[in-house]
ChimeraX commands (.cxc) that place a marker at each C-alpha (Angstrom):
marker #1 position 0.18,10.24,20.43 radius 0.5
marker #1 position -1.20,8.43,17.66 radius 0.5
marker #1 position 1.26,9.56,15.32 radius 0.5
marker #1 position 4.41,8.86,17.97 radius 0.5
marker #1 position 3.69,5.52,17.87 radius 0.5
marker #1 position 3.51,4.59,14.57 radius 0.5
marker #1 position 6.39,6.84,13.52 radius 0.5
marker #1 position 8.21,4.64,16.17 radius 0.5
marker #1 position 6.83,1.49,14.93 radius 0.5
marker #1 position 7.83,2.68,11.26 radius 0.5
marker #1 position 11.34,3.75,12.18 radius 0.5
marker #1 position 11.91,0.29,13.57 radius 0.5
marker #1 position 10.30,-1.28,10.67 radius 0.5
marker #1 position 12.41,0.11,8.53 radius 0.5
marker #1 position 15.50,-0.40,10.48 radius 0.5
marker #1 position 15.10,-4.06,11.02 radius 0.5
marker #1 position 14.45,-3.95,7.04 radius 0.5
marker #1 position 17.59,-2.42,6.26 radius 0.5
marker #1 position 19.52,-5.12,8.22 radius 0.5
marker #1 position 17.75,-7.95,7.23 radius 0.5
marker #1 position 17.20,-7.27,3.25 radius 0.5
marker #1 position 18.40,-9.74,0.74 radius 0.5
marker #1 position 18.78,-9.77,-2.57 radius 0.5
marker #1 position 17.05,-12.47,-4.27 radius 0.5
marker #1 position 17.57,-11.70,-7.97 radius 0.5
marker #1 position 21.07,-13.29,-9.12 radius 0.5
marker #1 position 23.86,-10.96,-9.95 radius 0.5
marker #1 position 26.26,-11.75,-12.93 radius 0.5
marker #1 position 29.74,-11.89,-11.73 radius 0.5
marker #1 position 30.72,-9.17,-14.65 radius 0.5
marker #1 position 28.93,-6.72,-13.15 radius 0.5
marker #1 position 29.80,-7.15,-9.56 radius 0.5
marker #1 position 33.73,-6.92,-10.75 radius 0.5
marker #1 position 32.73,-3.73,-12.24 radius 0.5
marker #1 position 34.32,-0.88,-9.23 radius 0.5
marker #1 position 31.92,1.75,-11.27 radius 0.5
marker #1 position 28.53,-0.16,-10.59 radius 0.5
marker #1 position 26.45,0.19,-7.67 radius 0.5
marker #1 position 25.00,-3.50,-6.06 radius 0.5
marker #1 position 21.65,-3.91,-6.76 radius 0.5
marker #1 position 20.60,-3.60,-2.96 radius 0.5
marker #1 position 21.98,-0.22,-3.13 radius 0.5
marker #1 position 19.45,1.88,-4.01 radius 0.5
marker #1 position 16.98,0.29,-1.41 radius 0.5
marker #1 position 18.94,0.73,1.46 radius 0.5
marker #1 position 19.72,4.42,0.12 radius 0.5
marker #1 position 15.99,5.34,0.24 radius 0.5
marker #1 position 15.60,3.76,4.14 radius 0.5
marker #1 position 18.51,5.49,5.15 radius 0.5
marker #1 position 16.43,8.82,3.96 radius 0.5
marker #1 position 13.22,7.81,5.40 radius 0.5
marker #1 position 15.18,6.54,8.35 radius 0.5
marker #1 position 16.19,10.27,8.81 radius 0.5
marker #1 position 12.85,12.08,8.01 radius 0.5
marker #1 position 11.12,9.78,10.39 radius 0.5
marker #1 position 13.56,10.24,13.53 radius 0.5
marker #1 position 13.21,13.92,12.54 radius 0.5
marker #1 position 10.02,13.82,12.64 radius 0.5
marker #1 position 9.85,12.17,16.02 radius 0.5
marker #1 position 11.68,14.89,17.50 radius 0.5
marker #1 position 9.35,17.56,15.89 radius 0.5
marker #1 position 6.39,14.96,17.73 radius 0.5
marker #1 position 7.62,15.08,21.18 radius 0.5
marker #1 position 9.14,19.32,20.87 radius 0.5
marker #1 position 5.78,20.21,19.70 radius 0.5
marker #1 position 3.63,18.37,22.33 radius 0.5
marker #1 position 5.97,18.55,25.02 radius 0.5
marker #1 position 3.82,19.44,28.56 radius 0.5
marker #1 position 0.93,18.34,26.31 radius 0.5
marker #1 position -1.63,16.61,28.97 radius 0.5
marker #1 position -3.33,15.43,25.78 radius 0.5
marker #1 position -0.05,13.76,25.14 radius 0.5
marker #1 position -0.33,10.67,27.34 radius 0.5
marker #1 position -1.02,6.92,26.99 radius 0.5
marker #1 position -4.22,7.85,29.08 radius 0.5
marker #1 position -5.32,10.15,26.09 radius 0.5
marker #1 position -4.16,7.18,23.41 radius 0.5
marker #1 position -6.20,4.85,25.05 radius 0.5
marker #1 position -9.39,7.15,25.07 radius 0.5
marker #1 position -8.97,7.85,21.33 radius 0.5
marker #1 position -7.91,4.85,20.31 radius 0.5
marker #1 position -12.05,3.58,20.57 radius 0.5
marker #1 position -12.65,6.23,18.03 radius 0.5
marker #1 position -10.19,5.73,15.89 radius 0.5
marker #1 position -10.99,2.48,15.36 radius 0.5
marker #1 position -14.39,3.58,14.91 radius 0.5
marker #1 position -13.27,6.44,11.67 radius 0.5
marker #1 position -13.35,6.32,8.38 radius 0.5
marker #1 position -9.47,6.42,8.08 radius 0.5
marker #1 position -9.09,2.96,10.12 radius 0.5
marker #1 position -12.25,1.44,7.78 radius 0.5
marker #1 position -9.89,2.57,4.63 radius 0.5
marker #1 position -7.04,0.87,6.20 radius 0.5
marker #1 position -9.05,-1.69,6.41 radius 0.5
marker #1 position -10.75,-2.13,3.00 radius 0.5
marker #1 position -6.71,-1.55,1.47 radius 0.5
marker #1 position -6.08,-4.61,3.48 radius 0.5
marker #1 position -8.37,-6.60,2.79 radius 0.5
marker #1 position -7.78,-5.86,-1.29 radius 0.5
marker #1 position -4.37,-7.08,-0.74 radius 0.5
marker #1 position -5.52,-10.23,0.30 radius 0.5
marker #1 position -7.68,-11.06,-2.53 radius 0.5
marker #1 position -5.92,-9.34,-5.39 radius 0.5
marker #1 position -3.93,-12.50,-5.95 radius 0.5
marker #1 position -7.18,-15.04,-5.91 radius 0.5
marker #1 position -9.86,-12.82,-7.14 radius 0.5
marker #1 position -7.74,-10.54,-9.90 radius 0.5
marker #1 position -6.80,-7.03,-10.74 radius 0.5
marker #1 position -10.39,-6.25,-12.12 radius 0.5
marker #1 position -12.71,-7.67,-9.42 radius 0.5
marker #1 position -10.20,-6.14,-6.42 radius 0.5
marker #1 position -10.02,-3.20,-7.95 radius 0.5
marker #1 position -13.85,-2.51,-8.36 radius 0.5
marker #1 position -14.51,-3.68,-5.22 radius 0.5
marker #1 position -11.94,-1.04,-3.53 radius 0.5
marker #1 position -13.38,1.77,-5.41 radius 0.5
marker #1 position -17.22,0.50,-4.94 radius 0.5
marker #1 position -16.05,0.33,-1.11 radius 0.5
marker #1 position -14.99,3.37,-0.62 radius 0.5
marker #1 position -17.71,5.40,-2.81 radius 0.5
marker #1 position -19.56,3.61,0.13 radius 0.5
marker #1 position -17.50,5.26,3.02 radius 0.5
marker #1 position -17.57,8.28,1.63 radius 0.5
marker #1 position -20.78,7.86,1.99 radius 0.5
marker #1 position -22.52,7.36,-2.24 radius 0.5
marker #1 position -26.56,7.30,-2.07 radius 0.5
marker #1 position -26.71,5.66,-5.30 radius 0.5
marker #1 position -25.08,2.29,-4.53 radius 0.5
marker #1 position -26.27,0.63,-7.96 radius 0.5
marker #1 position -24.72,3.35,-9.85 radius 0.5
marker #1 position -21.74,3.54,-7.88 radius 0.5
marker #1 position -21.47,-0.59,-8.57 radius 0.5
marker #1 position -21.88,0.43,-12.58 radius 0.5
marker #1 position -19.16,3.08,-12.66 radius 0.5
marker #1 position -16.99,0.50,-10.09 radius 0.5
marker #1 position -16.91,-2.52,-12.81 radius 0.5
marker #1 position -16.80,-0.55,-15.83 radius 0.5
marker #1 position -13.56,1.64,-14.32 radius 0.5
marker #1 position -11.59,-1.78,-13.13 radius 0.5
marker #1 position -12.46,-3.19,-16.57 radius 0.5
marker #1 position -10.92,0.25,-18.19 radius 0.5
marker #1 position -8.09,0.62,-15.95 radius 0.5
marker #1 position -7.56,-3.28,-16.21 radius 0.5
marker #1 position -7.16,-2.94,-20.57 radius 0.5
marker #1 position -5.26,0.76,-20.46 radius 0.5
marker #1 position -2.35,-1.01,-18.35 radius 0.5
marker #1 position -2.55,-4.44,-19.41 radius 0.5
marker #1 position -3.51,-3.59,-23.21 radius 0.5
marker #1 position -2.11,-0.67,-24.04 radius 0.5
marker #1 position 0.86,-0.28,-21.61 radius 0.5
marker #1 position 2.13,-3.94,-21.13 radius 0.5
marker #1 position 1.96,-4.26,-17.57 radius 0.5
marker #1 position 0.89,-7.33,-15.68 radius 0.5
marker #1 position -1.65,-7.26,-13.33 radius 0.5
marker #1 position -2.71,-10.32,-11.25 radius 0.5
marker #1 position -5.18,-12.25,-13.64 radius 0.5
marker #1 position -6.95,-14.28,-10.75 radius 0.5
marker #1 position -6.83,-18.09,-9.56 radius 0.5
marker #1 position -10.31,-18.42,-9.62 radius 0.5
marker #1 position -10.99,-19.70,-13.22 radius 0.5
marker #1 position -13.61,-17.76,-15.36 radius 0.5
marker #1 position -12.36,-14.38,-13.38 radius 0.5
marker #1 position -8.86,-15.41,-14.99 radius 0.5
marker #1 position -10.47,-15.84,-18.58 radius 0.5
marker #1 position -11.68,-12.73,-18.08 radius 0.5
marker #1 position -8.74,-10.95,-17.59 radius 0.5
marker #1 position -7.04,-12.75,-20.72 radius 0.5
marker #1 position -9.90,-11.95,-22.74 radius 0.5
marker #1 position -9.34,-7.83,-21.72 radius 0.5
marker #1 position -5.52,-8.02,-22.08 radius 0.5
marker #1 position -6.53,-10.16,-25.65 radius 0.5
marker #1 position -8.70,-6.85,-26.97 radius 0.5
marker #1 position -5.61,-4.83,-27.69 radius 0.5
marker link #1:1,2 radius 0.2
marker link #1:2,3 radius 0.2
marker link #1:3,4 radius 0.2
marker link #1:4,5 radius 0.2
marker link #1:5,6 radius 0.2
marker link #1:6,7 radius 0.2
marker link #1:7,8 radius 0.2
marker link #1:8,9 radius 0.2
marker link #1:9,10 radius 0.2
marker link #1:10,11 radius 0.2
marker link #1:11,12 radius 0.2
marker link #1:12,13 radius 0.2
marker link #1:13,14 radius 0.2
marker link #1:14,15 radius 0.2
marker link #1:15,16 radius 0.2
marker link #1:16,17 radius 0.2
marker link #1:17,18 radius 0.2
marker link #1:18,19 radius 0.2
marker link #1:19,20 radius 0.2
marker link #1:20,21 radius 0.2
marker link #1:21,22 radius 0.2
marker link #1:22,23 radius 0.2
marker link #1:23,24 radius 0.2
marker link #1:24,25 radius 0.2
marker link #1:25,26 radius 0.2
marker link #1:26,27 radius 0.2
marker link #1:27,28 radius 0.2
marker link #1:28,29 radius 0.2
marker link #1:29,30 radius 0.2
marker link #1:30,31 radius 0.2
marker link #1:31,32 radius 0.2
marker link #1:32,33 radius 0.2
marker link #1:33,34 radius 0.2
marker link #1:34,35 radius 0.2
marker link #1:35,36 radius 0.2
marker link #1:36,37 radius 0.2
marker link #1:37,38 radius 0.2
marker link #1:38,39 radius 0.2
marker link #1:39,40 radius 0.2
marker link #1:40,41 radius 0.2
marker link #1:41,42 radius 0.2
marker link #1:42,43 radius 0.2
marker link #1:43,44 radius 0.2
marker link #1:44,45 radius 0.2
marker link #1:45,46 radius 0.2
marker link #1:46,47 radius 0.2
marker link #1:47,48 radius 0.2
marker link #1:48,49 radius 0.2
marker link #1:49,50 radius 0.2
marker link #1:50,51 radius 0.2
marker link #1:51,52 radius 0.2
marker link #1:52,53 radius 0.2
marker link #1:53,54 radius 0.2
marker link #1:54,55 radius 0.2
marker link #1:55,56 radius 0.2
marker link #1:56,57 radius 0.2
marker link #1:57,58 radius 0.2
marker link #1:58,59 radius 0.2
marker link #1:59,60 radius 0.2
marker link #1:60,61 radius 0.2
marker link #1:61,62 radius 0.2
marker link #1:62,63 radius 0.2
marker link #1:63,64 radius 0.2
marker link #1:64,65 radius 0.2
marker link #1:65,66 radius 0.2
marker link #1:66,67 radius 0.2
marker link #1:67,68 radius 0.2
marker link #1:68,69 radius 0.2
marker link #1:69,70 radius 0.2
marker link #1:70,71 radius 0.2
marker link #1:71,72 radius 0.2
marker link #1:72,73 radius 0.2
marker link #1:73,74 radius 0.2
marker link #1:74,75 radius 0.2
marker link #1:75,76 radius 0.2
marker link #1:76,77 radius 0.2
marker link #1:77,78 radius 0.2
marker link #1:78,79 radius 0.2
marker link #1:79,80 radius 0.2
marker link #1:80,81 radius 0.2
marker link #1:81,82 radius 0.2
marker link #1:82,83 radius 0.2
marker link #1:83,84 radius 0.2
marker link #1:84,85 radius 0.2
marker link #1:85,86 radius 0.2
marker link #1:86,87 radius 0.2
marker link #1:87,88 radius 0.2
marker link #1:88,89 radius 0.2
marker link #1:89,90 radius 0.2
marker link #1:90,91 radius 0.2
marker link #1:91,92 radius 0.2
marker link #1:92,93 radius 0.2
marker link #1:93,94 radius 0.2
marker link #1:94,95 radius 0.2
marker link #1:95,96 radius 0.2
marker link #1:96,97 radius 0.2
marker link #1:97,98 radius 0.2
marker link #1:98,99 radius 0.2
marker link #1:99,100 radius 0.2
marker link #1:100,101 radius 0.2
marker link #1:101,102 radius 0.2
marker link #1:102,103 radius 0.2
marker link #1:103,104 radius 0.2
marker link #1:104,105 radius 0.2
marker link #1:105,106 radius 0.2
marker link #1:106,107 radius 0.2
marker link #1:107,108 radius 0.2
marker link #1:108,109 radius 0.2
marker link #1:109,110 radius 0.2
marker link #1:110,111 radius 0.2
marker link #1:111,112 radius 0.2
marker link #1:112,113 radius 0.2
marker link #1:113,114 radius 0.2
marker link #1:114,115 radius 0.2
marker link #1:115,116 radius 0.2
marker link #1:116,117 radius 0.2
marker link #1:117,118 radius 0.2
marker link #1:118,119 radius 0.2
marker link #1:119,120 radius 0.2
marker link #1:120,121 radius 0.2
marker link #1:121,122 radius 0.2
marker link #1:122,123 radius 0.2
marker link #1:123,124 radius 0.2
marker link #1:124,125 radius 0.2
marker link #1:125,126 radius 0.2
marker link #1:126,127 radius 0.2
marker link #1:127,128 radius 0.2
marker link #1:128,129 radius 0.2
marker link #1:129,130 radius 0.2
marker link #1:130,131 radius 0.2
marker link #1:131,132 radius 0.2
marker link #1:132,133 radius 0.2
marker link #1:133,134 radius 0.2
marker link #1:134,135 radius 0.2
marker link #1:135,136 radius 0.2
marker link #1:136,137 radius 0.2
marker link #1:137,138 radius 0.2
marker link #1:138,139 radius 0.2
marker link #1:139,140 radius 0.2
marker link #1:140,141 radius 0.2
marker link #1:141,142 radius 0.2
marker link #1:142,143 radius 0.2
marker link #1:143,144 radius 0.2
marker link #1:144,145 radius 0.2
marker link #1:145,146 radius 0.2
marker link #1:146,147 radius 0.2
marker link #1:147,148 radius 0.2
marker link #1:148,149 radius 0.2
marker link #1:149,150 radius 0.2
marker link #1:150,151 radius 0.2
marker link #1:151,152 radius 0.2
marker link #1:152,153 radius 0.2
marker link #1:153,154 radius 0.2
marker link #1:154,155 radius 0.2
marker link #1:155,156 radius 0.2
marker link #1:156,157 radius 0.2
marker link #1:157,158 radius 0.2
marker link #1:158,159 radius 0.2
marker link #1:159,160 radius 0.2
marker link #1:160,161 radius 0.2
marker link #1:161,162 radius 0.2
marker link #1:162,163 radius 0.2
marker link #1:163,164 radius 0.2
marker link #1:164,165 radius 0.2
marker link #1:165,166 radius 0.2
marker link #1:166,167 radius 0.2
marker link #1:167,168 radius 0.2
marker link #1:168,169 radius 0.2
marker link #1:169,170 radius 0.2
marker link #1:170,171 radius 0.2
marker link #1:171,172 radius 0.2
marker link #1:172,173 radius 0.2
view
């Protein structure tokens, strides 16, 4: 039942996104006059339509598969919700939501290190101090590789010393 509810919510969210999608970038008039060119919002809308089709098929498959199943009810869903909220999957989802909230103020290096450390602890790492060292080193290496070698702009953070550290890492290359 949880999968069906998630699919339905995702279907509604994507449907609303399709109709409320606003293109914020200014498109040159010469670009719009060319009849052979697709508008910039065409690809996101095409992807949303394909996702809506796939989700609708998945909803139909879920309903067909669970027809007549006594566990496929709202009562069973209520009982399973408490177990889901205590599961590792839900805790992992909470970690990712928290990471998205702290990414801008703390920057990529700290956020990546915290996410890796949190997931390592969630998966049952025994030596937390080794996990912390590996997470920090990998966060720094990822930042150097993506910002220095691949020229990808990563969030530097708004905390002054973390921003300075990110700029230092970017200037290494």
